C-alpha positions as CSV (number, residue, x, y, z in Angstrom):
1,M,0.0,0.0,0.0
2,D,1.5,3.3,-1.1
3,N,2.0,6.2,1.4
4,K,-0.9,8.4,0.0
5,R,-3.3,5.5,0.1
6,K,-2.3,4.6,3.7
7,Q,-2.7,8.3,4.8
8,T,-6.1,8.4,3.1
9,W,-7.3,5.3,5.0
10,I,-6.1,6.9,8.3
11,I,-7.9,10.1,7.5
12,L,-11.0,8.2,6.6
13,G,-10.7,6.3,9.9
14,I,-10.2,9.4,12.0
15,W,-13.3,11.2,10.6
16,V,-15.5,8.1,10.8
17,I,-14.6,7.8,14.5
18,V,-15.3,11.5,15.0
19,L,-18.7,11.1,13.2
20,I,-19.7,8.1,15.3
21,A,-18.8,10.0,18.5
22,F,-20.7,13.1,17.3
23,L,-23.8,11.0,16.4
24,Y,-23.6,9.2,19.7
25,L,-23.5,12.6,21.6
26,F,-26.2,14.1,19.5
27,F,-28.7,11.3,19.4
28,I,-27.9,9.0,22.4
29,I,-26.4,11.1,25.2
30,S,-28.6,14.1,24.4
31,K,-31.7,14.4,22.3
32,P,-31.7,16.8,19.3
33,S,-34.2,19.1,21.1
34,E,-32.0,19.2,24.2
35,W,-28.5,19.4,22.5
36,G,-28.6,23.2,22.0
37,I,-29.1,23.9,25.7
38,N,-26.5,21.5,26.9
39,S,-23.3,23.4,26.8
40,N,-21.3,20.4,28.1
41,I,-22.3,18.2,25.2
42,K,-21.4,21.1,22.7
43,F,-18.0,21.4,24.5
44,V,-17.3,17.7,24.3
45,S,-18.3,17.7,20.6
46,G,-16.0,20.6,20.0
47,I,-13.1,18.8,21.7
48,I,-13.7,15.6,19.7
49,F,-13.9,17.6,16.5
50,G,-10.7,19.5,17.5
51,I,-8.8,16.3,18.1
52,G,-9.9,15.1,14.6
53,Y,-8.6,18.3,13.1
54,I,-5.3,18.1,14.9
55,L,-4.7,14.5,13.8
56,F,-5.8,15.5,10.2
57,F,-3.4,18.4,10.1
58,I,-0.5,16.3,11.5
59,I,-1.1,13.8,8.7
60,Q,-1.3,16.6,6.1
61,F,1.9,18.2,7.4
62,K,3.8,14.9,7.2
63,S,2.6,14.2,3.7
64,K,3.7,17.6,2.3
65,N,6.8,16.1,0.7
66,I,5.0,13.5,-1.4
67,T,5.5,14.0,-5.1
68,K,2.3,14.2,-7.1
69,S,1.9,12.6,-10.4
70,K,-0.6,13.5,-13.1
71,N,-2.7,10.5,-12.1
72,E,-2.8,11.8,-8.5
73,H,-4.0,15.2,-9.7
74,L,-6.7,13.5,-11.8
75,I,-7.8,11.4,-8.8
76,K,-7.9,14.4,-6.5
77,Y,-9.9,16.4,-9.1
78,K,-12.5,13.6,-9.6
79,S,-12.8,12.9,-5.9
80,T,-13.3,16.6,-5.1
81,N,-15.9,17.1,-7.8
82,S,-17.8,14.0,-6.7
83,T,-17.6,15.1,-3.1
84,L,-19.0,18.5,-4.0
85,I,-22.1,16.9,-5.6
86,V,-22.7,14.6,-2.7
87,I,-22.4,17.3,-0.1
88,L,-24.6,19.7,-2.0
89,M,-27.3,17.0,-2.2
90,Y,-26.9,16.2,1.5
91,V,-27.3,19.8,2.6
92,F,-30.2,20.3,0.3
93,I,-32.0,17.1,1.4
94,I,-31.4,17.7,5.2
95,S,-32.6,21.3,4.8
96,I,-35.8,20.3,3.0
97,L,-36.5,17.5,5.5
98,L,-36.1,19.9,8.4
99,S,-38.4,22.3,6.7
100,I,-41.0,19.6,6.2
101,V,-40.8,18.3,9.7
102,Y,-41.0,21.7,11.3
103,E,-43.2,23.5,8.8
104,N,-46.2,23.5,11.2
105,N,-44.2,24.6,14.2
106,I,-43.2,28.1,15.0
107,L,-39.7,27.2,16.0
108,M,-37.1,24.6,15.0
109,P,-34.5,23.6,17.6
110,A,-31.3,25.4,16.8
111,S,-29.4,22.2,17.5
112,W,-30.4,21.0,14.0
113,M,-28.2,23.8,12.6
114,W,-25.4,22.5,14.7
115,F,-26.0,19.0,13.4
116,L,-26.1,20.2,9.8
117,A,-22.8,22.2,10.3
118,Y,-20.9,19.4,12.0
119,S,-22.2,16.6,9.8
120,T,-21.5,18.5,6.6
121,V,-17.9,18.9,7.6
122,L,-17.5,15.3,8.7
123,L,-19.2,13.9,5.7
124,T,-17.0,16.1,3.4
125,F,-13.8,14.5,4.8
126,I,-15.3,11.0,4.8
127,V,-16.8,11.2,1.3
128,N,-13.7,12.8,-0.2
129,S,-11.4,10.1,1.3
130,G,-13.8,7.4,0.1
131,F,-13.9,8.8,-3.4
132,Y,-10.2,9.3,-3.5
133,L,-9.7,5.6,-2.6
134,W,-12.3,4.5,-5.1
135,Y,-10.9,6.6,-8.0
136,E,-7.3,5.7,-7.1
137,K,-8.2,2.0,-7.5
138,R,-10.0,2.6,-10.8
139,I,-7.4,4.9,-12.4
140,K,-4.1,3.3,-11.3
């Protein structure tokens, strides 16, 4: 397994773990309607998210010296474009679903905006890593 592929698997693993921890905090430890008022849960989520970013940046910093071939640029281009489409669809679908669920209510819990923000970032890293691994296997 080449170095870039190994790093991509590690990045994918980091963000999947962060996503699982976030979903556990959001849906199991605290309910969505209560998450916004529970500052401890938001703080713990931020810490977990921060640890994910620190590990991600360490891996990115270590991989700075890797030479990039034309194939790698093509793989990055395709994975980034595919990720953009998936994330745009995700944000649109979640926004519409929240609108439908809360259309008869006066207020929607603000915690859903936190959920949308966190989950969009997490899914971006996960989907991009997944597409990178998929395109790398197909192109190389």
